[in-house]
DRENPAKOL-65178 format. One record per residue (C-alpha): residue in one letter; x, y, z. Coordinates in steps of 0.2 Angstrom, whole numbers, plus 5000, padded with zeros to 4 digits. Layout:
aXYZ;...
This chain:
m510548655711;n510048475713;v510648385696;g512448315697;s513648335681;l513448165674;d511648175676;r511648345668;w512548285653;l511348135650;r509848245652;i510548365639;v510948245627;l509448135628;g508248295627;a509248365612;l509148185604;l507348165606;i506948335601;v507848305585;l507048135582;a505348235583;a505948365572;t506448245558;e504848145561;v505747985564;l504747975581;g503148075585;a502648225591;w502748155609;a504648155607;y504548345609;i504448305628;g506248305627;v506248495631;i505948435650;p507648365652;l508548465640;f507948625651;t508148535668;g509948475662;l510348665657;l509448745672;r510348595684;w508848595694;c507448455694;p505848495701;l505448325703;y507148295714;s506548425723;l504948345728;i505548175733;g507148245740;i508548165727;q510148255725;t511348205712;c512548365714;p513948345727;l514348515727;h512548545734;e512948415748;q514648515752;v513948685756;k512448595766;k513848535779;
């Protein structure tokens, strides 16, 4: 887990919003990219964060100590 609570909910809301806007043709098909933040929010793990060493999850920091 490397995605914290606020980060998680922002990803879920933004991802779902992009998918809905793409499905209703308000935005183009590119907006289906919203599946990425949606899934990373649901899984609470972001591969990009892992690559660059970012942690927004305070629970993970407590476990490491």
